[in-house]
C-alpha positions as CSV (number, residue, x, y, z in Angstrom):
1,M,-0.1,0.0,0.0
2,T,1.3,3.4,-1.0
3,P,1.8,5.5,2.2
4,K,-0.4,8.7,2.3
5,A,1.5,11.8,1.4
6,A,2.2,14.4,3.9
7,R,0.5,17.7,3.6
8,R,2.6,20.9,3.8
9,T,0.5,24.2,3.8
10,V,1.9,27.3,2.2
11,R,0.0,30.5,3.0
12,I,-0.1,33.0,0.1
13,A,-1.1,36.5,0.6
14,M,-3.0,37.4,-2.7
15,N,-3.3,41.3,-3.3
16,G,-5.6,42.1,-6.0
17,V,-7.9,39.3,-6.3
18,T,-11.0,41.5,-6.6
19,G,-9.7,42.4,-10.1
20,R,-10.5,40.3,-13.2
21,M,-7.0,38.6,-13.7
22,G,-6.2,38.3,-9.9
23,Y,-9.6,36.5,-9.3
24,R,-10.2,34.4,-12.5
25,Q,-6.8,33.3,-13.6
26,H,-4.7,33.3,-10.3
27,L,-7.3,32.5,-7.6
28,V,-9.9,30.4,-9.2
29,R,-8.0,28.8,-12.1
30,S,-4.7,28.4,-10.4
31,L,-4.6,28.1,-6.7
32,L,-8.2,26.8,-6.1
33,A,-7.8,24.5,-9.0
34,L,-4.8,23.0,-7.3
35,R,-6.8,22.5,-4.2
36,E,-9.5,20.7,-6.2
37,E,-6.8,18.4,-7.4
38,G,-5.7,17.6,-3.8
39,G,-2.7,20.0,-3.7
40,L,0.7,20.0,-5.6
41,D,2.5,16.7,-5.5
42,L,6.1,17.6,-4.8
43,G,7.3,14.1,-5.7
44,D,9.0,13.6,-2.3
45,G,6.1,12.2,-0.4
46,T,4.7,15.7,0.4
47,V,1.7,17.5,-1.1
48,L,1.8,21.3,-1.1
49,W,-1.4,22.8,0.0
50,P,-1.9,26.4,-1.1
51,E,-3.8,28.5,1.5
52,P,-4.8,31.9,0.0
53,V,-5.0,34.9,2.3
54,L,-7.1,37.5,0.4
55,V,-5.9,41.0,0.6
56,G,-7.4,44.3,-0.7
57,R,-9.0,47.6,0.1
58,R,-12.7,46.6,-0.3
59,E,-13.8,44.5,2.7
60,S,-17.2,43.7,1.2
61,A,-15.7,42.3,-2.0
62,L,-13.1,40.2,-0.1
63,R,-15.7,38.8,2.2
64,A,-17.9,37.8,-0.7
65,I,-15.0,36.0,-2.6
66,A,-14.0,34.2,0.6
67,E,-17.6,33.1,1.3
68,R,-18.1,32.0,-2.3
69,H,-15.0,29.7,-2.2
70,G,-15.0,28.6,1.5
71,L,-11.8,30.5,2.3
72,A,-11.2,31.5,5.9
73,H,-8.6,34.2,5.6
74,W,-8.9,37.8,4.2
75,S,-7.8,41.2,5.4
76,T,-7.7,44.9,4.4
77,D,-4.4,45.4,6.5
78,L,-1.5,44.5,4.2
79,D,1.0,45.3,7.0
80,A,-0.6,43.0,9.3
81,V,-0.6,40.1,6.7
82,L,3.1,40.8,6.0
83,A,3.9,40.7,9.7
84,D,2.4,37.3,10.0
85,D,5.2,34.8,10.0
86,T,3.1,31.9,8.7
87,V,2.6,33.8,5.4
88,E,5.5,32.7,3.1
89,I,4.5,34.2,-0.4
90,Y,3.3,37.6,-1.4
91,F,1.4,37.8,-4.7
92,D,0.5,41.0,-6.4
93,A,-2.1,41.5,-9.1
94,Q,-3.0,45.2,-8.3
95,V,-3.0,48.1,-10.7
96,T,0.5,48.7,-11.9
97,S,0.9,52.2,-10.0
98,A,0.5,50.3,-6.8
99,R,2.7,47.4,-7.3
100,Q,6.3,48.5,-6.6
101,E,5.5,49.8,-3.2
102,C,3.8,46.7,-2.0
103,L,6.4,44.4,-3.4
104,T,9.0,46.5,-1.6
105,R,7.2,46.0,1.6
106,A,6.8,42.3,1.1
107,I,10.5,41.9,0.3
108,A,11.3,43.8,3.5
109,A,9.2,41.5,5.4
110,G,11.1,38.5,4.1
111,K,8.4,37.1,2.0
112,H,8.9,35.3,-1.3
113,V,7.3,37.3,-4.1
114,Y,5.4,36.5,-7.2
115,T,3.8,39.2,-9.2
116,E,2.0,40.3,-12.4
117,K,3.7,42.4,-14.7
118,P,4.7,45.2,-15.2
119,T,6.6,45.0,-11.9
120,S,6.9,48.9,-12.0
121,T,6.1,51.9,-13.9
122,G,9.7,52.5,-14.9
123,L,13.0,50.6,-15.3
124,S,14.7,52.1,-12.4
125,G,12.0,50.9,-10.1
126,A,11.8,47.5,-11.6
127,L,15.7,47.1,-11.2
128,E,15.4,48.2,-7.6
129,L,12.9,45.5,-6.9
130,A,15.3,42.9,-8.4
131,R,18.2,44.3,-6.3
132,L,16.1,44.2,-3.1
133,A,15.0,40.7,-3.8
134,R,18.7,39.5,-4.4
135,D,20.0,41.2,-1.3
136,A,17.1,39.7,0.8
137,E,17.9,36.2,-0.6
138,I,14.2,35.5,-1.2
139,K,12.6,33.6,-4.1
140,H,10.9,35.8,-6.7
141,G,9.0,35.4,-9.9
142,V,7.1,37.3,-12.5
143,V,4.0,36.1,-14.4
144,Q,5.0,35.3,-18.1
145,D,1.8,33.4,-18.9
146,K,1.9,33.5,-22.6
147,L,4.8,31.2,-22.7
148,F,2.6,28.5,-21.3
149,L,-0.2,28.9,-23.8
150,P,-0.7,25.8,-26.0
151,G,-0.3,27.5,-29.2
152,L,3.1,29.0,-28.2
153,L,4.2,25.7,-26.6
154,K,3.6,24.1,-29.9
155,L,5.5,27.0,-31.7
156,K,8.5,26.5,-29.3
157,R,8.5,22.8,-30.2
158,L,9.0,23.7,-33.7
159,V,11.7,26.3,-32.9
160,D,13.5,23.7,-30.8
161,G,13.3,21.1,-33.4
162,G,14.8,23.2,-36.0
163,F,11.7,23.3,-38.3
164,F,12.2,26.9,-39.4
165,G,15.8,26.7,-40.5
166,R,17.1,30.3,-40.1
167,I,14.3,32.4,-38.8
168,L,13.7,35.5,-40.8
169,S,10.6,37.3,-39.3
170,V,8.0,37.2,-36.6
171,R,4.6,39.0,-37.2
172,G,2.3,39.4,-34.4
173,E,-1.3,40.8,-34.2
174,F,-2.9,41.3,-31.0
175,G,-6.1,43.1,-29.9
176,Y,-9.8,43.6,-30.1
177,W,-12.4,46.4,-29.9
178,V,-12.8,47.6,-26.3
179,F,-16.1,49.4,-26.1
180,E,-16.0,53.0,-25.2
181,G,-18.3,52.5,-22.2
182,D,-21.1,54.8,-23.3
183,W,-23.6,52.5,-25.3
184,Q,-22.0,49.3,-24.2
185,S,-19.9,48.7,-21.0
186,A,-16.2,48.4,-21.6
187,Q,-14.4,45.0,-21.2
188,R,-11.4,46.6,-19.4
189,P,-11.1,48.9,-16.4
190,S,-11.1,52.6,-17.2
191,W,-7.6,53.1,-15.5
192,N,-6.2,51.3,-18.5
193,Y,-6.8,54.3,-20.6
194,R,-5.5,57.0,-18.1
195,A,-1.6,57.5,-18.3
196,E,-1.6,59.1,-14.9
197,D,-3.0,55.8,-13.4
198,G,-0.4,53.6,-15.1
199,G,-2.6,52.8,-18.1
200,G,-1.6,52.4,-21.8
201,I,-1.1,49.5,-24.2
202,V,2.6,49.8,-24.5
203,V,3.1,49.5,-20.8
204,D,0.6,46.6,-20.7
205,M,1.7,44.5,-23.7
206,F,5.3,45.3,-24.5
207,P,6.4,43.4,-21.5
208,H,4.5,40.4,-22.8
209,W,6.3,40.7,-26.2
210,E,9.7,41.0,-24.6
211,Y,9.5,37.6,-23.0
212,V,7.8,36.0,-25.9
213,L,10.5,37.3,-28.3
214,H,13.4,36.6,-25.8
215,E,12.3,33.0,-24.8
216,L,11.4,31.8,-28.4
217,F,13.6,33.8,-30.9
218,G,16.2,35.9,-29.3
219,R,16.8,38.9,-27.1
220,V,15.4,42.3,-28.4
221,T,18.3,44.6,-29.3
222,S,16.3,47.5,-30.8
223,V,12.8,49.0,-30.9
224,Q,11.0,51.3,-33.2
225,A,7.5,52.1,-32.0
226,L,4.5,54.3,-32.7
227,A,2.1,54.6,-29.9
228,T,-1.2,56.5,-30.4
229,T,-4.6,57.2,-28.8
230,H,-7.3,56.3,-31.4
231,V,-10.2,56.8,-29.1
232,P,-9.7,60.0,-27.1
233,Q,-12.8,59.8,-25.0
234,R,-14.3,56.9,-23.0
235,W,-16.8,56.4,-20.2
236,D,-15.9,55.0,-16.8
237,E,-17.5,52.4,-14.6
238,G,-19.9,55.0,-13.2
239,G,-21.0,56.1,-16.8
240,K,-19.0,59.3,-16.5
241,P,-17.0,60.5,-19.7
242,Y,-13.2,60.9,-19.3
243,D,-10.4,61.9,-21.4
244,A,-8.3,58.9,-22.5
245,T,-4.7,60.0,-21.9
246,A,-3.0,56.7,-22.4
247,D,-2.2,55.1,-25.7
248,D,-4.7,52.4,-26.9
249,A,-2.7,51.2,-29.8
250,A,1.1,50.6,-30.6
251,Y,2.8,49.4,-33.8
252,G,6.3,48.1,-33.0
253,I,9.3,46.8,-35.0
254,F,11.8,44.8,-32.9
255,Q,15.3,43.7,-34.1
256,L,16.3,40.5,-32.4
257,A,19.7,39.0,-31.7
258,G,20.6,36.7,-34.5
259,G,19.2,39.0,-37.2
260,A,15.4,38.2,-37.2
261,V,12.9,41.1,-37.2
262,A,9.6,41.1,-35.3
263,Q,6.7,43.4,-36.1
264,I,3.9,43.4,-33.6
265,N,0.7,45.4,-33.8
266,S,-1.2,45.9,-30.4
267,S,-4.5,47.5,-30.4
268,W,-7.7,48.0,-28.3
269,A,-9.2,49.6,-31.2
270,V,-9.3,46.9,-33.8
271,R,-12.0,44.5,-34.8
272,V,-10.9,41.0,-35.0
273,H,-10.5,39.2,-38.3
274,R,-8.3,36.4,-37.0
275,D,-8.9,32.9,-35.7
276,E,-7.7,34.0,-32.2
277,L,-7.1,37.3,-30.3
278,V,-3.3,37.0,-30.7
279,E,-1.5,35.3,-33.5
280,F,2.2,35.2,-34.4
281,Q,3.3,34.2,-37.8
282,V,7.0,33.1,-38.0
283,D,8.8,32.6,-41.3
284,G,12.1,30.8,-41.8
285,T,14.2,29.4,-44.6
286,E,12.8,25.9,-44.2
287,G,9.3,26.6,-43.0
288,S,6.6,28.9,-41.6
289,A,4.1,28.6,-38.8
290,V,1.1,30.6,-37.5
291,A,0.4,30.1,-33.7
292,G,-2.4,31.5,-31.5
293,L,-3.6,31.0,-28.0
294,R,-4.4,27.4,-28.5
295,T,-3.6,26.3,-32.1
296,C,-0.5,26.2,-34.3
297,R,-0.4,25.6,-38.0
298,A,2.8,24.9,-40.1
299,Q,3.9,24.9,-43.7
300,H,7.2,23.2,-44.7
301,R,9.4,24.3,-47.4
302,A,8.7,21.2,-49.4
303,A,4.9,21.8,-49.1
304,T,4.9,25.5,-49.9
305,P,2.7,26.3,-52.9
306,K,3.8,28.7,-55.7
307,P,1.3,31.6,-55.7
308,V,1.4,34.0,-58.7
309,W,0.2,37.6,-58.4
310,N,-2.7,38.1,-60.8
311,P,-5.1,40.9,-59.6
312,D,-7.2,40.3,-62.7
313,L,-8.4,36.9,-61.7
314,P,-10.1,35.7,-58.5
315,A,-8.0,33.5,-56.3
316,T,-8.6,29.8,-57.0
317,E,-6.9,28.3,-54.0
318,S,-7.6,28.3,-50.3
319,F,-4.3,29.5,-48.7
320,R,-5.4,28.5,-45.2
321,A,-6.0,24.9,-46.3
322,Q,-2.4,24.6,-47.4
323,W,-1.2,24.5,-43.7
324,Q,-0.9,21.5,-41.5
325,E,-2.3,21.6,-37.9
326,V,0.7,20.9,-35.3
327,P,-0.8,18.2,-33.0
328,D,-1.1,18.7,-29.3
329,N,0.9,15.6,-28.3
330,T,0.2,16.3,-24.7
331,A,-2.5,17.7,-22.4
332,F,-2.1,21.5,-21.8
333,D,-3.1,22.9,-18.6
334,N,-4.1,26.4,-17.7
335,G,-1.0,28.5,-18.4
336,F,-1.3,30.6,-15.2
337,K,-1.7,27.4,-13.2
338,A,1.3,25.8,-14.8
339,Q,3.6,28.7,-14.0
340,W,2.2,28.8,-10.4
341,E,3.1,25.2,-10.1
342,L,6.7,25.9,-11.1
343,F,7.2,28.9,-8.8
344,L,5.7,26.8,-5.8
345,R,8.2,24.1,-6.6
346,H,10.9,26.8,-6.7
347,V,9.9,28.0,-3.3
348,A,9.3,24.5,-1.7
349,L,12.2,22.6,-3.5
350,D,14.5,25.3,-4.8
351,A,13.7,23.9,-8.2
352,P,15.1,26.0,-11.2
353,Y,13.2,29.1,-12.1
354,R,14.4,31.8,-14.5
355,W,11.3,34.1,-14.7
356,D,12.4,36.4,-12.0
357,L,12.3,40.2,-11.2
358,L,15.2,40.8,-13.5
359,A,13.3,39.1,-16.3
360,G,10.4,41.3,-15.4
361,A,12.7,44.4,-15.5
362,R,13.5,43.6,-19.1
363,G,9.8,44.0,-20.0
364,V,9.5,47.3,-18.2
365,Q,12.6,48.4,-20.1
366,L,11.3,47.6,-23.5
367,A,8.0,49.4,-22.6
368,E,9.9,52.5,-21.4
369,L,12.1,52.4,-24.6
370,G,9.1,51.8,-26.8
371,L,7.4,55.0,-25.6
372,K,10.6,56.9,-26.0
373,S,10.9,55.6,-29.5
374,S,7.4,56.7,-30.2
375,T,7.9,60.2,-28.7
376,E,11.2,60.8,-30.4
377,G,10.4,59.2,-33.7
378,R,13.3,57.1,-34.0
379,R,14.8,53.5,-33.5
380,I,16.3,53.0,-30.1
381,E,18.9,50.4,-29.0
382,V,17.9,48.1,-26.2
383,P,21.1,47.5,-23.9
384,E,21.3,44.4,-21.8
385,I,20.7,44.9,-18.2
386,A,22.1,43.4,-15.1
387,L,22.2,43.9,-11.4
């Protein structure tokens, strides 16, 4: 008979769970999903049991979430939670403008920290967090969820297998129409469109593009971007109009180490004519692929058709039908949950983990330089950063 695994409880302060991402992806689909599975098997006869401690400013919202999911611990007093020696990990999914201060307090309290990105509103702050974490000798991680999406995992399989030959270019399209909030409610909080509150699509999405490009294709060595505000007026959660002071669209060109060029359009003012909300097309000398959130299709050099440009005749072939579906070959879990599991193993077992606060700082750096490029109208080099 197999002996019953010992349970080890890890208490996690979760700040920002009343927001969409903090609640849906990190609490419900990650930590509570792990609890529904009986905890995280560490492989050494121990099962790690995550115990969320909900933290936020709105008492009624925290109480409602706790009651809905049978959770016993919540608080509006972050300092009291950080002073509790039984809390090992601090997680942050707040608005960007509040993140650095709270992470700094958590590091000072000796907590391991795991956080959404961007980690700060500027590179200097992001690097300071990484230095503080290093000096405190705590474990630290930054959410880089798109690396764990099924479509990008399949794309990485192609990259690692040498499918593309020499990679020439990456083309990315991301976005959807976010309603202005007057005649239909907006799908995103109003602070996203106010620069003074840390909003803007460059600050939000360029950190994502940095780690996707870095991990799959090579470090970003230069950026040339145009950021703009296509929709200058929106309506907030209370139905009041406000000026949109942050960029809602950005068009970027990124030079990568090794010579490949990436072009990524990001917009909250675009209507979707794609199979998925984000798609990346990768072209190489030996083959090409198009990856989205879940799917990935490929076309090898030997199976590439020979189109001929003739605007006088209608197209007689279905170009989409000429691509082959890349098989799953495995069961894919929720990407946020998969990364939570890796970070929890990092904390509990000192397992390898590379998506730390320095990696998060690279994303902040790219956003900062992207905005500078747009303001100055020029291409800007992206230097390597180190502590």
